[in-house]
N, C-alpha and C positions, 0 to 999 in steps of 0.2 A: 504494500500500500504506500504509494508515494506520489508526489507531483512530478509530471513530466513537462518541462518548460517548452513554451512556444516562443517564437521570435521576440527578442527584446523584453522578455518577461511581461509582455502586455497581457497575456492570458495563459492560463495553465489548465490542463485537463487532469482531473482527479482520477487516479487509477485505483480502484477498489476491488473487492472480491466480486465474484460473479453474481453473488446475491444482491449486491448493490446495483448491478446492471448499469454501470457507467461506461460510455463508449471511449474508444481510443481514437487518435488522429489518423487521417489518411483519406484517400479517395475510396470509392466503392459504390456498388449498387448499379443496376441496369438503368439505362437512360429513361425508360418509361415506367419505373417503379416510383411509388409515391409513399410519403410518410408524413406525420404530423409533428410540428415543433411549436414551442412557445418560449417566452422569456420570463424569468423571475429576477427582479431587481433587488439584490441583497447588498448593494454598495451604498453607503451613506454619503459618498462624495458627489453623487449625481441625483438630483431630484427626480429626473425622468430619463428613461433610456428607450432606444429603439432597437429592434432586431431586424436585420436583413439577411436573406439567404440568396446567393446568386443575384444580388442587387435588387431583389424583390422584398418589399417591406412586409414583414410578418406581423410585428407588433410595433406600436408607436406610443410614446409618452407613458411608459409603464412606470408608475411611482414606486418609491422604496417600499419593500415588503409586499408588493403586489405582483400578480402574475397575469400575463396576457392570454388572449384566446389562441387556440391552436390555429395554425395555418398549414396548408399543404405545400410540400416541397418535393422536388425530384431528387432521389437518392444518388443520381449520377451527377448532380450539380449542387454541391453542398458548401461552397465558399461562403462562410458566415461571418458577419460583423455585428458587434454591439456598438451603437452610436450614442453619443450624448445628444439629447433631443433638440435643444435650443439651437445649436449651430450645426449639428450633424457630423461632428468629429468622431472618428473611429477610436474607440478605447480598447477594443479587443477583436482579434481576428483569428480564424482557424478554418480548416477544411476537414471536418470529421467524417468518419464512416457512419452512415445511417442505414438501418435495416428497413426494408419496405414493410408497410402495413403496421408500423409501430407508433408510439407516442414518446416524445422527448421534451424535457424542460432544460433549457440553457439557464444556469444559475451564475449570475455575474456578481462578484463580491470584491472586497478589498477597498483600497483608497486610491485617489487620483495619483497616477504615476506608477502604481503597482496593482492595477486592476487584473483580476484573474477570472476565468470562466471555467465551469465544469458542466458536463452534460449528463443528465440523469435519464436513463431509459425506463419508462413507466410500464413495465410488463410483468410486475410481480403478481403471482397468483394470490387471490384473496384467501384469508384463513377461514376456518369454519365459524359458525355462529357463536357469539359471545367471546370471540377472540379478536385480536388486532395485531397487526405487524407494524413495527416501528424501526425505521432506519435513522441513525444519527450521523450527521456529517459535521466534522469539526473544520469549518472554513474560517477559523480564526487562528492562523499560524502564530500571530503575535502572542496569543494567550498561553501557548505551550500545551502540554498534555493535560487532559481533563478527565474527571470522573463524572458520570451522569447517573443520578438516582431518580427513579420513577417510583413514587411512594404514595401511600394513603395518609401519611403523617400530616399533622396540622401545622407544621412549620419545618424549616430546614435546619433546626437544631439537631443534627444527625447524631445518633448514638450507635445503635446496632444494625442499622439498615445496610443492605448489600447493594452495591452499585450495579445497575443494569449493564453499564459499560464502564470499563476502567482503563486508564492510561491510553485514552484516545488522542493521538498526536495530531498536531496541526496538519491539515491536508489529508486526513484519513477518515474512513467511514467504518461504521460498526458492523455492517451487514444487517439484514433484517432480523429483528428480535420479535418472536411471537409471545405476547402476554395477554392477559385478560382485557376485554374492552371495558370502558368506563371512564370516570373522571379521576385524574391523578395530579398530584403536585410534582413538579420537576425541580430538582436541585442540582446545579452544576458547580463542581468544586475543582480546585487544583488537584492534580494527581496525588492520591494517598494523603490528602489534607482535608479532612472533613470540615474543619473550621474556616477554610479558605473559600468562602462562597463567592462565586462569579456571576451566577444568574439564578433567580428564583422565579418560577412560574407557578402561581398559586393553584391554577387548575387548567389542565388541557383535557379535552374530551377525545377519546379514541372510540369511534363507533364500532358496533358489532360488524365483523367481517370486513373491516377497513384496512387499507394499506396507507401508512403515513410516513412522512419524513420530518425530522427535527433538524433544522439547519442552525448551527452556531456560528455567528459572525463577530468580528472584532469591534470593540468599542473605541471611542476616541482616545482614551488613555492607553489602550493596548492590552490591558490585563483582564478586565471584566469583559463579559460577552453578552451579545444580544441573541434572541431566538426568533426564528420564523418556522411555523409549521406549515406543511403542505400535504393535502390529501392527494393520493395518486389520481391523476386526471381531473383533479378538483381544485378547490380554492386554497389560498394561502392566508395565514393569519400572523399578525405581528405581535411579538412578545419582547419589547425592549427591556433592557435591564433597568431596574429602579434603584440601583446601588451606585455609590460613589466610594472612592478610596482616598484616605487622607493620612498623612504622617505629620509629626510635629518636629521642629528643629529649634532647640533652645540655644541661641547664638549670642545672648546678651554678654556684655562686658562685665567683669567682676564676678562675684559669687552670690547673686541673689537666688532665693528659692523660687522656682517656677513650676507651675503645674498647668495642665490644659485638659478640659473635657469638652466633648461634643455630644449633644443630645443626652447628657447625663452619663456618658461613657468616658472612663478615664483613659484619655489618649496619651497624655504625658504625666507620669507620676511626679510628685514633688522632687525636684532635683536641682543641682547647680549646673551651670553651663561649663563646657559645651556638652550637649546631649542631643541625640537624634533617636526617633522611634521608628519602628516598622510601620508599614501601611496598615490601616484598619478600615473595614468596610462599614458604611453607614447608609441609611436611607437618603437618597438624593433630595435636593430642595433646600428650603430654609431650615437650618439647624441652630438650636440654642448653643452658643459658644461661650465658654468661660476660660479666660487666661488670667491666672493669678500670679502676681509678682510680689513676693513677700506679703502675701495675703490680700493684695489690692488688685481689683479688676483692671485689666489693660485691654485695649482694643475693642472691637465690636462685640456685642452680646448675641448677635445672630449673624450667621454666615450662610450664604447660598452656594451649594455645590451641585454642579450639573451631573445628571445621570451618565454613567459610563466614563466619567473623568477621574484622573489621578491628580492629587494636589499635595503641595507642601505648605504647611502653615509655619511660616518663618517668624520667629520672635527675636527681634534684634534691637540694637540701641543700647541704652543703659537703664538701670533700675529707676533713675530719676526721669528719664525720657524714653520710655519703652515704645516700640512700634511692633505692630502685628500685620503681616501681609500674607495673602494667600497666593501662591504661585501655581500655575497650571503646569503639570508634568507630562511630557511626551515619553511614555515607556513602550512605544512600539519598537519592534526590532529594527535594526538597520535595513534600509531598502536594498543595499548591496550586500549580498551574502558574504560572510567572512569579515566584514568591517565591524567597527564598534561605533557607538554614539557616546559622546562625552560633552558635558556642559559644566559651567561654573555658576555657583550661587554665592553672591557676595552678602555676607551677614556681618560685615564690620560695623563698628559702632559709631564711627565718625563720618559725618556727611562729606561727600566729595572724595572719599577714598576709592579711587578708580582701581580696578584690578584687571589683569591680563592672564589668560591661561595659555601655557606653552606645553607642547608635547614634542619631545625630541627636538627642542630648540625652534620649533615652528609654532607661531601664534595660531590658536584655535578660537580665541575669543578675546576681545580687547575692550577697554573702557566700560567695564561692567560696574554699574553704580551700586552702592549699598541698598539692600532691600529688593534687588532684582536678580534675574537669571539671564544668562546668555542663551541663545538658541543652540540646540545640540549640534555639534560638529560630527560628521561621519568621516572616520579615518580608518586606516588599516590596523588590524590587530597586531599584537606583538607578544613575545614571551617576556619582554622587559623593556620599558620605556622610561625616559627621564621626563617626569611630570612636575611642573612647577607653576606656582601662581606668584606673580610679581605685581608691584605697584610702581608707577612712575615717580612716586614721592619717596620711595625707599630704595636703598642700595641692596639690602638683603631681601631674599625671597620671603614672601608671606607663607608659602607652603613649599617644602622641598624635602620629601621623604628620603631622597638619596644622599642628602648632605651628611657627611661624617660616617658613612657606611662603606663597606667594601663592595657590596653588590646591590645596594638599595634601589634597584630598578622596579618599576611598577608593571606587572603583567596586565595586559589589556586583552582579555579573552575574546576570541571570535564570537560575533553576534551579541556581545555584551552591551549593556546600557549603564553608563556611569554618571554620577554627579560628584563634583568636588565642592565642598563647603569651606569657605574661610570665614572665621567667626571671631567676635570679641574685639578687644582693643587693638588697633593697628600696630601699636608699639609692642604688643605681646600677643600676636594672633595665634589662633588655633586652626588647624586644618584637618579635614577628614575626607577620605575617598569612600563613596558609597557605591556599591555595585547593585543597581536597582533591578537589573534583569540578568 
């Protein structure tokens, strides 16, 4: 089970088990054979998409999480393109093998610049009465391997439940699973991590003798996932994630006691800086926020977090003049396979303390102001790099883990996502490298 790349990574065909019935690329079919195709738009980068086969429009203006009507095509002429509707720009192209007398759904997903398409052949035999079949496609490669629970539980506080599908990697499918028909809760977690909730669907209905597909697609932050269900030869339904992920960074100068809670949940236990937390998941939307510095509230008492987003709550400045800012995090994997993404977050306490990130003596971010983040830079991976953060106002580096060591190089692992934090008083800065993915 793997992705097979098409030209320029504009589109990918998902190769799964025979049970999943996904086609491979290539020509085929007699010139007078006919088959039925349609498009499912599963990419959030484009509000509407068109599908053409051999320059014939099959579907037009298909909205996100919607599926078009079937159109008839010739299996001997299958040059297919998915187009952005407003301008007509091609974002995906292939020439698949199509079997005569069948039904197919093109599923287009991903983000602008890395759009991918897979082709699902809808010929699975229906199960007996009171049973249903469910195929799960992990079309969220940024999210990594996932476990999927289909349960009658009242919440996703999982304890002894058994995953229907485990360790489902990005770009893979589960094959069809036959289970009872009915209404179920779906909980998607990180592989072998019950508490790492990525998507909760309170109720999906699997009708008696039905064949269904659950499609998992990437969120804006890259780690949480969205869901779309589709009935074989039938309708699609949208199940976007309602979660958001937040971490806290205590970057204040000095040694004040700092704590942070979101919606009553203890995100940052009382601690002195510098301190960073892991990401925690919360319900998206407006959340009650409490940041206490030496017992005194600082910053806003309510913060809004978008569904599917990853965020860093940066607490910086001084105890006398604290500041709280929420930074949006891009934890998607690098678009160039084998590269890494790296960015700089400036948490220094003095206004105007500009910072520059250098990797192997090449600048990757410059003039980053306190309370802000640089855009992620995509660079080659390495077994050991010289990583430093400098300021034009200081001779010595603010962050230089290789200084005074014999081998203090920083490994930058292939497909990793990194953040470097510089924190506290510029005269005595603290630095930390965080491997976010």
